[in-house]
N, C-alpha and C positions, 0 to 999 in steps of 0.2 A: 890361544890361537895356534901357537907352534905345536903344542902337544896334540891338539885335534887334527891339525894338518898332517902330522906324522902318523897318527893312527889311521887316517884315510889312506895314506900311502902304503902302510903295512897291510891294510885290508886288501888293497889292489894286488900287492905282491903275493898274499896268501891265496888269492883266487884268480891269478893271472892265467891267460890261455896256455902258458907254457907249464903250468903247475905251480906249486908253492915255491916261491923264490926266497932264499936266505941271503942276507948281506953278511958276508964273512968278515969284512973289515968294517964293523959298525962303530964308527967314531963320530962325534959331533962335527969334526972337520970335513967329513964326507958329505955334509948337507949345506945347502944355501937356501935363503928365503927369497923368493921371487914373487912380487905382487902379493905378499902375505901368505904364500904357500911354500911349504917345505919341499925341496927337490933334492934328489941324489945327484951328486956331481960325478961319481965314478962307479960304473957298473962292472968293472973288470973283475971284482971279487964277488960277484953275485953267482949263485948256483941254484939249480933246480934239483940237484942230487940229494936224496934223503938217505940217512944212514941205514945200511943193511943190517939185519939182525936174524938170529935164530930163536932167541927167547927174550923175555922182558929184561933180563939182567944185562943184555947188550945195549939197552936203550937209556942209559943214564946221561942226562944233560948237565954238564959240569960248568960252573962258573967259579971265579975265585972265592966267593963267599958262600955259595949255595950250590946244591945239587938237586936235580929233580928226576925221579924215576918215571919213565914213559913206557907205553905198551908197544910190543912188537906185533905188527899186523899180520894177517894171514898171508899177505904177499911178501913177507920178509922185510918190511920197512918200519922204521921207528915212527909211530903215528904222530903227525903234527910237529915233528922236531924243528923243521924250518920256521914255521909260524911262531912256535914258542920261543925259539932262540931270538928271533927279531923282537918279539914282544918284551922279553926280559931285558934285552939290551936297551930298548926304549925306556923301560922303567929305570934302569940304573944310570943311564946317561942323560935322560931328559926329565922324566916324571918326578924323580926325587928332588931335582933342583928347581923345577918350575911350578908344579902343582900346589905345593903348600903355601905359595905366596900370591898376593894380589886379588884373590877372590873375595867377594863379600862374605862376612862371617856365616850367614845362613847357608851358603853353598859349600863351605869348607868340609862338612861331614861327607858330602857326596864325593868330593875329590879325594878325601882320605880313604873312602871305600875303594875307589878306583886304584889308588896307590897301593893299598894293602892287597887287593885281589890280583893285580898284575905282579906285585912283588913275590907272591906265593904261587903265581901261575894258576890261580883258580879261575881266572877269566881267560878265554881265548880272544882272538882279535874281534870276532863278531860281537861278543858280549861287551868288550871294551868300547867298541865304536858306539853301541847302543847307549852305554852309560854316559859317554861324552856328549852324545846328542841330547840326552835327557837334561844334563846340566846346562847345555847351551840353550835349550828351550826355556828352562826356568829363568835363566839369566836375561834372555832377550824379552821374554814376556812380562817379567817383573813379578811372577807368581811367588817367588821367594820372599816378597815383601808383605805377605798376608799377615793380618792381625798385629800390625805395628801401630803404636800411638801416633796421632797426628802432630807433626811438628811445625808445619807451615803457618799455623795460626800464631806462632811466636814471632812472625816476621811481617814487616811492612814491605809491600811491593811498589816499586817505582817504575812504571812502564815508560818506555821511551828514553831510557838511560842505560849506560854501561859504565863500569869502572875503568879508570885509566890503567893501561898495562904497565907493568914494572915488577921489580923484585918484591917479594913478600915472604911470609913464612912458608916453609916447605913441609911436605908430608909424603908419606909412602902409601901406595906406589903412584907417584905423580907422573903425568905425561909431560911435564915441563920441569926442568931443573931449577927454574927461577922462582917457582912458587908452588901452589897446591892446585893441580888441575886433574880432576878425577872423572871417571865415567859414572853416570847415574842413569836411572830409569826415568826419573821425573824430578820436578822441583821438590816434591815431598821427600824423596830419598835424599836429595841434596840438603834439605833442611835438617834431616836426621843426622847426616854426616857433620854438618856445621855445628850442631848442638853437641856432638861428641868430641869436638876439638876446642880446647880452651882458648886458642888464639883467634878462632874464627868469629867474625862479627857480621860478615855479609858474604853473599855469593851471587854469581850470575850464571845462568844456564846458557852456554854459548851456542852458536850455530854449527860448531864442529861436531863431527860424528866419528865414532869408532868403527871398526870392521864389522861389528854386530848391529850397527845402526843406532847405538845409544849415544845421546849427547854428552859432551864434556861440560863439566861445571867448574868454574874458577872460584876458589875460596880465598877470602882476604881478611886481614886483621883490622882493616879500617875501611869504612864505607865512604870516605871522602873522595874528592876528585872525580865527580860524576861528569860524564860526557854524553851529550845528546846522541841517541841512536834509536831510530824509529822501530827497529826490529828486536830490541833488547829489553830485558826486565831485570832490575836489580832488587835483590831481597836483602833487607837490613833487619837485624835483630831489633825488636822493640826496645829492649834494654839498652841498646847501643845508640838509638836515635835520640835526637833532641831537636827543638824548634830551630835553633841556630844552624844546625847541620843541614836540615831539610829545607 
C-alpha cells in the first residue's frame, strides 16, 4: 500500500502541470501517511529544473552505489533525469525494504521484477505504475490462487460461532501482535494457510477488511472456547475435532 501510494505520487510529479518535479531531499522522514496515502510534508526542496547538457556524457545520474548514463535531448536537457532520480530513490528507500515482505508467495516474483527493474532504472514511472496495478489486480481478484489444491474439505465448519479473542501463536506478517491475523481472499485460501502452519488447528474469517477489501482471517492453535455469533463461521481441522469438543 505504501509503495503503490508512493508510485502514484511520483507519477503525478513526473506529469505535473509545472513539468517533471524532482524531490531533492528524498528521505523517508519527508513523507507521512494520511488515510492510507503517502504525502510529502516538505516541498521546499522540490525543483522543476532539469540538468542542462551539451552531450550524453554530461548526463550521468550518480548515486552512492550506482551510476546511470542518460541521454542529452535536442533542447540541451538530460532526458527524464528528474523522474529517474525520484524513482531510484523510491527503490532504495522504500521498495528494497517493503516489497520483498508480506506478499503471498505467488505474487513475489512479480514484485521481484518491479524491484529489479526499478533498481536498474529499466522501468520509468509509467511502467512501474502499470506493474503495481497489475499486482494489485491479481491480489484483489484472487487470480494468483489458480490451480491450487482444495484444502477447505479438511475442515468442519460451525456456522453461528466465533472463537474467543485472546493471545495465541503468532505469525508473520500478522495484523495483530497478539496472534495470527492475516489477509485472505477467501475461506479456501485461509484453509491453505492454516494447513501450512503446524500450530494452526482452526480459523475464522472475520468481518474486518483491509484497504483492498480483503477480509482478515484469525488463525488459532485451539478450536475451544466457542462463542455464539450469528454472523461468524468457525473452521476446525477434522483431525483436531472430537465429539467432546463439538
